Gaussian input, Z-matrix of N, CA and C with variables (Angstrom, degrees):
# hf/3-21g

backbone

0 1
 N
 C     1     B1
 C     2     B2     1     A1
 N     3     B3     2     A2     1     D1
 C     4     B4     3     A3     2     D2
 C     5     B5     4     A4     3     D3
 N     6     B6     5     A5     4     D4
 C     7     B7     6     A6     5     D5
 C     8     B8     7     A7     6     D6
 N     9     B9     8     A8     7     D7
 C    10    B10     9     A9     8     D8
 C    11    B11    10    A10     9     D9
 N    12    B12    11    A11    10    D10
 C    13    B13    12    A12    11    D11
 C    14    B14    13    A13    12    D12
 N    15    B15    14    A14    13    D13
 C    16    B16    15    A15    14    D14
 C    17    B17    16    A16    15    D15
 N    18    B18    17    A17    16    D16
 C    19    B19    18    A18    17    D17
 C    20    B20    19    A19    18    D18
 N    21    B21    20    A20    19    D19
 C    22    B22    21    A21    20    D20
 C    23    B23    22    A22    21    D21
 N    24    B24    23    A23    22    D22
 C    25    B25    24    A24    23    D23
 C    26    B26    25    A25    24    D24
 N    27    B27    26    A26    25    D25
 C    28    B28    27    A27    26    D26
 C    29    B29    28    A28    27    D27
 N    30    B30    29    A29    28    D28
 C    31    B31    30    A30    29    D29
 C    32    B32    31    A31    30    D30
 N    33    B33    32    A32    31    D31
 C    34    B34    33    A33    32    D32
 C    35    B35    34    A34    33    D33
 N    36    B36    35    A35    34    D34
 C    37    B37    36    A36    35    D35
 C    38    B38    37    A37    36    D36
 N    39    B39    38    A38    37    D37
 C    40    B40    39    A39    38    D38
 C    41    B41    40    A40    39    D39
 N    42    B42    41    A41    40    D40
 C    43    B43    42    A42    41    D41
 C    44    B44    43    A43    42    D42
 N    45    B45    44    A44    43    D43
 C    46    B46    45    A45    44    D44
 C    47    B47    46    A46    45    D45
 N    48    B48    47    A47    46    D46
 C    49    B49    48    A48    47    D47
 C    50    B50    49    A49    48    D48
 N    51    B51    50    A50    49    D49
 C    52    B52    51    A51    50    D50
 C    53    B53    52    A52    51    D51
 N    54    B54    53    A53    52    D52
 C    55    B55    54    A54    53    D53
 C    56    B56    55    A55    54    D54
 N    57    B57    56    A56    55    D55
 C    58    B58    57    A57    56    D56
 C    59    B59    58    A58    57    D57
 N    60    B60    59    A59    58    D58
 C    61    B61    60    A60    59    D59
 C    62    B62    61    A61    60    D60
 N    63    B63    62    A62    61    D61
 C    64    B64    63    A63    62    D62
 C    65    B65    64    A64    63    D63
 N    66    B66    65    A65    64    D64
 C    67    B67    66    A66    65    D65
 C    68    B68    67    A67    66    D66
 N    69    B69    68    A68    67    D67
 C    70    B70    69    A69    68    D68
 C    71    B71    70    A70    69    D69
 N    72    B72    71    A71    70    D70
 C    73    B73    72    A72    71    D71
 C    74    B74    73    A73    72    D72
 N    75    B75    74    A74    73    D73
 C    76    B76    75    A75    74    D74
 C    77    B77    76    A76    75    D75
 N    78    B78    77    A77    76    D76
 C    79    B79    78    A78    77    D77
 C    80    B80    79    A79    78    D78
 N    81    B81    80    A80    79    D79
 C    82    B82    81    A81    80    D80
 C    83    B83    82    A82    81    D81
 N    84    B84    83    A83    82    D82
 C    85    B85    84    A84    83    D83
 C    86    B86    85    A85    84    D84
 N    87    B87    86    A86    85    D85
 C    88    B88    87    A87    86    D86
 C    89    B89    88    A88    87    D87
 N    90    B90    89    A89    88    D88
 C    91    B91    90    A90    89    D89
 C    92    B92    91    A91    90    D90
 N    93    B93    92    A92    91    D91
 C    94    B94    93    A93    92    D92
 C    95    B95    94    A94    93    D93
 N    96    B96    95    A95    94    D94
 C    97    B97    96    A96    95    D95
 C    98    B98    97    A97    96    D96
 N    99    B99    98    A98    97    D97
 C   100   B100    99    A99    98    D98
 C   101   B101   100   A100    99    D99
 N   102   B102   101   A101   100   D100
 C   103   B103   102   A102   101   D101
 C   104   B104   103   A103   102   D102
 N   105   B105   104   A104   103   D103
 C   106   B106   105   A105   104   D104
 C   107   B107   106   A106   105   D105
 N   108   B108   107   A107   106   D106
 C   109   B109   108   A108   107   D107
 C   110   B110   109   A109   108   D108
 N   111   B111   110   A110   109   D109
 C   112   B112   111   A111   110   D110
 C   113   B113   112   A112   111   D111
 N   114   B114   113   A113   112   D112
 C   115   B115   114   A114   113   D113
 C   116   B116   115   A115   114   D114
 N   117   B117   116   A116   115   D115
 C   118   B118   117   A117   116   D116
 C   119   B119   118   A118   117   D117
 N   120   B120   119   A119   118   D118
 C   121   B121   120   A120   119   D119
 C   122   B122   121   A121   120   D120
 N   123   B123   122   A122   121   D121
 C   124   B124   123   A123   122   D122
 C   125   B125   124   A124   123   D123
 N   126   B126   125   A125   124   D124
 C   127   B127   126   A126   125   D125
 C   128   B128   127   A127   126   D126
 N   129   B129   128   A128   127   D127
 C   130   B130   129   A129   128   D128
 C   131   B131   130   A130   129   D129
 N   132   B132   131   A131   130   D130
 C   133   B133   132   A132   131   D131
 C   134   B134   133   A133   132   D132
 N   135   B135   134   A134   133   D133
 C   136   B136   135   A135   134   D134
 C   137   B137   136   A136   135   D135
 N   138   B138   137   A137   136   D136
 C   139   B139   138   A138   137   D137
 C   140   B140   139   A139   138   D138
 N   141   B141   140   A140   139   D139
 C   142   B142   141   A141   140   D140
 C   143   B143   142   A142   141   D141
 N   144   B144   143   A143   142   D142
 C   145   B145   144   A144   143   D143
 C   146   B146   145   A145   144   D144
 N   147   B147   146   A146   145   D145
 C   148   B148   147   A147   146   D146
 C   149   B149   148   A148   147   D147
 N   150   B150   149   A149   148   D148
 C   151   B151   150   A150   149   D149
 C   152   B152   151   A151   150   D150
 N   153   B153   152   A152   151   D151
 C   154   B154   153   A153   152   D152
 C   155   B155   154   A154   153   D153
 N   156   B156   155   A155   154   D154
 C   157   B157   156   A156   155   D155
 C   158   B158   157   A157   156   D156
 N   159   B159   158   A158   157   D157
 C   160   B160   159   A159   158   D158
 C   161   B161   160   A160   159   D159
 N   162   B162   161   A161   160   D160
 C   163   B163   162   A162   161   D161
 C   164   B164   163   A163   162   D162
 N   165   B165   164   A164   163   D163
 C   166   B166   165   A165   164   D164
 C   167   B167   166   A166   165   D165
 N   168   B168   167   A167   166   D166
 C   169   B169   168   A168   167   D167
 C   170   B170   169   A169   168   D168
 N   171   B171   170   A170   169   D169
 C   172   B172   171   A171   170   D170
 C   173   B173   172   A172   171   D171
 N   174   B174   173   A173   172   D172
 C   175   B175   174   A174   173   D173
 C   176   B176   175   A175   174   D174
 N   177   B177   176   A176   175   D175
 C   178   B178   177   A177   176   D176
 C   179   B179   178   A178   177   D177
 N   180   B180   179   A179   178   D178
 C   181   B181   180   A180   179   D179
 C   182   B182   181   A181   180   D180
 N   183   B183   182   A182   181   D181
 C   184   B184   183   A183   182   D182
 C   185   B185   184   A184   183   D183
 N   186   B186   185   A185   184   D184
 C   187   B187   186   A186   185   D185
 C   188   B188   187   A187   186   D186
 N   189   B189   188   A188   187   D187
 C   190   B190   189   A189   188   D188
 C   191   B191   190   A190   189   D189
 N   192   B192   191   A191   190   D190
 C   193   B193   192   A192   191   D191
 C   194   B194   193   A193   192   D192
 N   195   B195   194   A194   193   D193
 C   196   B196   195   A195   194   D194
 C   197   B197   196   A196   195   D195
 N   198   B198   197   A197   196   D196
 C   199   B199   198   A198   197   D197
 C   200   B200   199   A199   198   D198
 N   201   B201   200   A200   199   D199
 C   202   B202   201   A201   200   D200
 C   203   B203   202   A202   201   D201
 N   204   B204   203   A203   202   D202
 C   205   B205   204   A204   203   D203
 C   206   B206   205   A205   204   D204
 N   207   B207   206   A206   205   D205
 C   208   B208   207   A207   206   D206
 C   209   B209   208   A208   207   D207
 N   210   B210   209   A209   208   D208
 C   211   B211   210   A210   209   D209
 C   212   B212   211   A211   210   D210
 N   213   B213   212   A212   211   D211
 C   214   B214   213   A213   212   D212
 C   215   B215   214   A214   213   D213
 N   216   B216   215   A215   214   D214
 C   217   B217   216   A216   215   D215
 C   218   B218   217   A217   216   D216
 N   219   B219   218   A218   217   D217
 C   220   B220   219   A219   218   D218
 C   221   B221   220   A220   219   D219
 N   222   B222   221   A221   220   D220
 C   223   B223   222   A222   221   D221
 C   224   B224   223   A223   222   D222
 N   225   B225   224   A224   223   D223
 C   226   B226   225   A225   224   D224
 C   227   B227   226   A226   225   D225
 N   228   B228   227   A227   226   D226
 C   229   B229   228   A228   227   D227
 C   230   B230   229   A229   228   D228
 N   231   B231   230   A230   229   D229
 C   232   B232   231   A231   230   D230
 C   233   B233   232   A232   231   D231
 N   234   B234   233   A233   232   D232
 C   235   B235   234   A234   233   D233
 C   236   B236   235   A235   234   D234
 N   237   B237   236   A236   235   D235
 C   238   B238   237   A237   236   D236
 C   239   B239   238   A238   237   D237
 N   240   B240   239   A239   238   D238
 C   241   B241   240   A240   239   D239
 C   242   B242   241   A241   240   D240
 N   243   B243   242   A242   241   D241
 C   244   B244   243   A243   242   D242
 C   245   B245   244   A244   243   D243

   B1=1.4535
   B2=1.5397
   B3=1.3201
   B4=1.4603
   B5=1.5211
   B6=1.3091
   B7=1.4601
   B8=1.5232
   B9=1.3030
   B10=1.4565
   B11=1.5242
   B12=1.3146
   B13=1.4684
   B14=1.5263
   B15=1.3263
   B16=1.4700
   B17=1.5274
   B18=1.3256
   B19=1.4657
   B20=1.5205
   B21=1.3352
   B22=1.4594
   B23=1.5272
   B24=1.3320
   B25=1.4633
   B26=1.5281
   B27=1.3240
   B28=1.4668
   B29=1.5246
   B30=1.3255
   B31=1.4600
   B32=1.5216
   B33=1.3273
   B34=1.4618
   B35=1.5287
   B36=1.3159
   B37=1.4684
   B38=1.5196
   B39=1.3241
   B40=1.4659
   B41=1.5218
   B42=1.3378
   B43=1.4616
   B44=1.5198
   B45=1.3307
   B46=1.4614
   B47=1.5156
   B48=1.3198
   B49=1.4555
   B50=1.5252
   B51=1.3147
   B52=1.4549
   B53=1.5255
   B54=1.3444
   B55=1.4590
   B56=1.5249
   B57=1.3013
   B58=1.4444
   B59=1.5206
   B60=1.3202
   B61=1.4579
   B62=1.5252
   B63=1.3270
   B64=1.4659
   B65=1.5276
   B66=1.3221
   B67=1.4602
   B68=1.5264
   B69=1.3252
   B70=1.4614
   B71=1.5261
   B72=1.3151
   B73=1.4652
   B74=1.5309
   B75=1.3339
   B76=1.4655
   B77=1.5199
   B78=1.3213
   B79=1.4625
   B80=1.5304
   B81=1.3197
   B82=1.4638
   B83=1.5257
   B84=1.3062
   B85=1.4627
   B86=1.5238
   B87=1.3287
   B88=1.4658
   B89=1.5221
   B90=1.3133
   B91=1.4657
   B92=1.5296
   B93=1.3096
   B94=1.4652
   B95=1.5303
   B96=1.3173
   B97=1.4623
   B98=1.5275
   B99=1.3107
   B100=1.4648
   B101=1.5204
   B102=1.3178
   B103=1.4652
   B104=1.5220
   B105=1.3168
   B106=1.4583
   B107=1.5287
   B108=1.3288
   B109=1.4573
   B110=1.5250
   B111=1.3270
   B112=1.4650
   B113=1.5319
   B114=1.3202
   B115=1.4561
   B116=1.5263
   B117=1.3308
   B118=1.4651
   B119=1.5233
   B120=1.3213
   B121=1.4650
   B122=1.5274
   B123=1.3262
   B124=1.4694
   B125=1.5246
   B126=1.3100
   B127=1.4651
   B128=1.5249
   B129=1.3186
   B130=1.4652
   B131=1.5245
   B132=1.3173
   B133=1.4741
   B134=1.5271
   B135=1.3377
   B136=1.4690
   B137=1.5291
   B138=1.3219
   B139=1.4634
   B140=1.5273
   B141=1.3314
   B142=1.4686
   B143=1.5313
   B144=1.3225
   B145=1.4596
   B146=1.5285
   B147=1.3278
   B148=1.4655
   B149=1.5161
   B150=1.3230
   B151=1.4632
   B152=1.5251
   B153=1.3360
   B154=1.4667
   B155=1.5328
   B156=1.3472
   B157=1.4517
   B158=1.5253
   B159=1.3200
   B160=1.4546
   B161=1.5260
   B162=1.3205
   B163=1.4677
   B164=1.5343
   B165=1.3226
   B166=1.4677
   B167=1.5297
   B168=1.3287
   B169=1.4629
   B170=1.5260
   B171=1.3296
   B172=1.4646
   B173=1.5231
   B174=1.3123
   B175=1.4684
   B176=1.5265
   B177=1.3122
   B178=1.4681
   B179=1.5341
   B180=1.3361
   B181=1.4594
   B182=1.5238
   B183=1.3368
   B184=1.4744
   B185=1.5268
   B186=1.3089
   B187=1.4726
   B188=1.5230
   B189=1.3224
   B190=1.4627
   B191=1.5244
   B192=1.3323
   B193=1.4621
   B194=1.5205
   B195=1.3224
   B196=1.4606
   B197=1.5200
   B198=1.3209
   B199=1.4678
   B200=1.5237
   B201=1.3200
   B202=1.4645
   B203=1.5194
   B204=1.3138
   B205=1.4638
   B206=1.5191
   B207=1.2956
   B208=1.4563
   B209=1.5239
   B210=1.3117
   B211=1.4556
   B212=1.5273
   B213=1.3006
   B214=1.4669
   B215=1.5265
   B216=1.3276
   B217=1.4666
   B218=1.5193
   B219=1.3266
   B220=1.4569
   B221=1.5188
   B222=1.3277
   B223=1.4720
   B224=1.5211
   B225=1.3201
   B226=1.4612
   B227=1.5228
   B228=1.3342
   B229=1.4590
   B230=1.5226
   B231=1.3345
   B232=1.4523
   B233=1.5163
   B234=1.3266
   B235=1.4685
   B236=1.5241
   B237=1.3238
   B238=1.4458
   B239=1.5127
   B240=1.3109
   B241=1.4526
   B242=1.5116
   B243=1.3304
   B244=1.4661
   B245=1.4939
   A1=108.69
   A2=116.19
   A3=120.89
   A4=110.19
   A5=115.65
   A6=120.59
   A7=110.11
   A8=116.20
   A9=121.84
   A10=110.32
   A11=117.13
   A12=120.98
   A13=110.84
   A14=116.57
   A15=120.07
   A16=111.00
   A17=116.41
   A18=120.44
   A19=111.52
   A20=116.63
   A21=121.11
   A22=110.75
   A23=116.22
   A24=120.31
   A25=110.63
   A26=116.54
   A27=120.79
   A28=110.50
   A29=117.65
   A30=121.62
   A31=110.88
   A32=116.57
   A33=120.89
   A34=110.90
   A35=117.57
   A36=121.71
   A37=111.04
   A38=117.59
   A39=121.16
   A40=110.71
   A41=116.97
   A42=120.24
   A43=111.55
   A44=116.56
   A45=120.44
   A46=112.05
   A47=117.00
   A48=120.09
   A49=112.48
   A50=117.31
   A51=120.83
   A52=109.65
   A53=116.53
   A54=118.61
   A55=110.28
   A56=115.89
   A57=121.59
   A58=107.92
   A59=116.56
   A60=122.44
   A61=112.54
   A62=117.07
   A63=120.20
   A64=111.23
   A65=117.28
   A66=120.90
   A67=110.27
   A68=116.50
   A69=120.66
   A70=110.19
   A71=116.89
   A72=121.07
   A73=110.31
   A74=117.42
   A75=121.01
   A76=112.21
   A77=117.23
   A78=120.94
   A79=110.07
   A80=116.76
   A81=120.77
   A82=110.66
   A83=117.51
   A84=121.27
   A85=110.63
   A86=117.15
   A87=121.01
   A88=111.03
   A89=116.24
   A90=121.13
   A91=110.66
   A92=115.59
   A93=120.74
   A94=111.50
   A95=117.04
   A96=121.27
   A97=114.93
   A98=119.07
   A99=119.91
   A100=110.92
   A101=114.86
   A102=121.55
   A103=110.98
   A104=117.32
   A105=123.10
   A106=109.26
   A107=116.23
   A108=120.87
   A109=111.37
   A110=117.63
   A111=120.03
   A112=110.98
   A113=116.52
   A114=119.70
   A115=110.19
   A116=117.21
   A117=120.68
   A118=110.80
   A119=116.70
   A120=120.99
   A121=110.60
   A122=116.67
   A123=119.96
   A124=111.50
   A125=116.96
   A126=120.69
   A127=110.17
   A128=117.07
   A129=120.09
   A130=110.11
   A131=116.75
   A132=119.81
   A133=110.88
   A134=117.32
   A135=120.72
   A136=110.49
   A137=116.63
   A138=120.94
   A139=109.69
   A140=117.29
   A141=120.77
   A142=110.17
   A143=116.25
   A144=120.96
   A145=110.99
   A146=116.58
   A147=120.48
   A148=112.37
   A149=116.66
   A150=120.39
   A151=112.69
   A152=115.77
   A153=121.61
   A154=112.12
   A155=115.44
   A156=121.05
   A157=109.91
   A158=116.07
   A159=120.91
   A160=108.19
   A161=116.98
   A162=120.53
   A163=110.52
   A164=116.52
   A165=120.86
   A166=110.57
   A167=116.92
   A168=120.33
   A169=110.77
   A170=116.65
   A171=120.59
   A172=110.50
   A173=116.98
   A174=120.83
   A175=111.06
   A176=116.86
   A177=121.58
   A178=110.20
   A179=116.97
   A180=121.22
   A181=110.15
   A182=117.15
   A183=120.30
   A184=111.34
   A185=116.57
   A186=120.45
   A187=110.44
   A188=116.69
   A189=120.68
   A190=111.46
   A191=116.89
   A192=120.59
   A193=110.86
   A194=116.44
   A195=119.85
   A196=112.10
   A197=117.41
   A198=120.54
   A199=110.76
   A200=116.20
   A201=120.29
   A202=113.50
   A203=119.20
   A204=121.79
   A205=114.27
   A206=117.66
   A207=120.00
   A208=109.54
   A209=115.53
   A210=120.59
   A211=109.42
   A212=116.01
   A213=121.10
   A214=110.01
   A215=116.91
   A216=119.94
   A217=110.25
   A218=116.88
   A219=120.41
   A220=111.86
   A221=116.98
   A222=120.52
   A223=109.90
   A224=117.18
   A225=120.86
   A226=110.54
   A227=116.06
   A228=119.82
   A229=113.30
   A230=116.11
   A231=119.83
   A232=113.20
   A233=116.99
   A234=119.35
   A235=110.63
   A236=113.83
   A237=120.49
   A238=108.82
   A239=116.05
   A240=120.40
   A241=112.29
   A242=118.22
   A243=120.74
   A244=109.73
   D1=136.86
   D2=-178.15
   D3=-72.17
   D4=145.65
   D5=179.28
   D6=-77.07
   D7=165.34
   D8=178.17
   D9=-60.33
   D10=-40.67
   D11=179.27
   D12=-63.10
   D13=-41.07
   D14=178.22
   D15=-65.50
   D16=-41.24
   D17=177.79
   D18=-64.03
   D19=-41.28
   D20=179.10
   D21=-64.13
   D22=-42.31
   D23=179.34
   D24=-64.15
   D25=-42.50
   D26=179.15
   D27=-62.59
   D28=-43.95
   D29=178.43
   D30=-62.41
   D31=-43.35
   D32=178.69
   D33=-61.01
   D34=-43.01
   D35=178.54
   D36=-63.58
   D37=-40.07
   D38=178.61
   D39=-64.53
   D40=-43.17
   D41=-179.84
   D42=-65.16
   D43=-38.47
   D44=179.43
   D45=-70.30
   D46=-27.34
   D47=-177.32
   D48=-84.02
   D49=-11.37
   D50=-179.27
   D51=-103.56
   D52=140.26
   D53=178.72
   D54=-67.95
   D55=153.20
   D56=176.03
   D57=-69.09
   D58=115.19
   D59=-175.43
   D60=-55.84
   D61=-47.82
   D62=-178.32
   D63=-64.19
   D64=-39.73
   D65=178.73
   D66=-62.36
   D67=-48.63
   D68=-179.39
   D69=-62.76
   D70=-42.00
   D71=178.84
   D72=-59.01
   D73=-45.80
   D74=-179.63
   D75=-67.17
   D76=-36.25
   D77=177.58
   D78=-63.68
   D79=-46.22
   D80=-179.76
   D81=-66.30
   D82=-40.41
   D83=176.99
   D84=-59.93
   D85=-44.00
   D86=177.77
   D87=-60.94
   D88=-41.37
   D89=179.92
   D90=-61.48
   D91=-46.09
   D92=-177.04
   D93=-67.89
   D94=-34.39
   D95=-172.40
   D96=-88.96
   D97=2.66
   D98=179.76
   D99=-123.14
   D100=150.72
   D101=173.70
   D102=-105.80
   D103=2.50
   D104=-177.94
   D105=-75.36
   D106=110.03
   D107=-176.53
   D108=-62.40
   D109=-37.29
   D110=178.75
   D111=-63.82
   D112=-38.56
   D113=176.77
   D114=-67.73
   D115=-38.38
   D116=175.91
   D117=-56.67
   D118=-44.09
   D119=-179.95
   D120=-60.36
   D121=-45.58
   D122=179.93
   D123=-66.08
   D124=-38.43
   D125=179.47
   D126=-66.78
   D127=-41.12
   D128=178.08
   D129=-59.85
   D130=-41.89
   D131=177.99
   D132=-62.03
   D133=-40.27
   D134=177.98
   D135=-64.21
   D136=-38.83
   D137=178.50
   D138=-64.49
   D139=-41.93
   D140=178.09
   D141=-53.97
   D142=-45.43
   D143=-177.17
   D144=-72.40
   D145=-49.01
   D146=-175.35
   D147=-62.17
   D148=-37.29
   D149=-177.36
   D150=-99.26
   D151=4.76
   D152=176.29
   D153=52.98
   D154=53.07
   D155=177.88
   D156=-62.87
   D157=145.90
   D158=172.37
   D159=-77.63
   D160=166.26
   D161=177.27
   D162=-60.12
   D163=-36.75
   D164=179.32
   D165=-65.81
   D166=-41.50
   D167=178.67
   D168=-66.63
   D169=-40.95
   D170=177.41
   D171=-60.34
   D172=-44.43
   D173=-179.31
   D174=-63.31
   D175=-39.69
   D176=178.11
   D177=-60.94
   D178=-42.91
   D179=178.42
   D180=-66.92
   D181=-43.95
   D182=179.91
   D183=-58.87
   D184=-44.41
   D185=-179.83
   D186=-61.46
   D187=-47.63
   D188=-179.79
   D189=-65.25
   D190=-43.60
   D191=-179.01
   D192=-62.17
   D193=-47.50
   D194=-179.51
   D195=-65.21
   D196=-36.24
   D197=177.73
   D198=-65.90
   D199=-35.61
   D200=-177.25
   D201=-85.61
   D202=-16.36
   D203=-172.40
   D204=-125.92
   D205=17.58
   D206=-179.36
   D207=-77.33
   D208=122.95
   D209=177.93
   D210=-81.87
   D211=169.70
   D212=177.61
   D213=-57.60
   D214=-45.61
   D215=179.06
   D216=-63.81
   D217=-40.41
   D218=177.94
   D219=-61.79
   D220=-39.04
   D221=179.19
   D222=-64.96
   D223=-38.71
   D224=-179.23
   D225=-69.25
   D226=-45.19
   D227=-175.59
   D228=-85.57
   D229=-14.76
   D230=-178.85
   D231=76.11
   D232=13.47
   D233=-179.54
   D234=-75.01
   D235=152.46
   D236=177.85
   D237=-117.62
   D238=152.03
   D239=-177.69
   D240=-81.63
   D241=-41.72
   D242=179.26
   D243=-134.09

């Protein structure tokens, strides 16, 4: 049977490995409620960190975001937002 200290350590590790629900909820709410593309970029970066996205997951989001948010000038210059 695991000791109380072992159980406490395991619980602490689980809590640290999970994103803060309220923080993530507020980040997503901010994303949904704004049309500011620059704010969207910053929020996406916060989501990457909070949810511990892999590099592959980040790249998938970047590709989709840039495809959905490329302005006419961006298409001409080939610039990407994130």
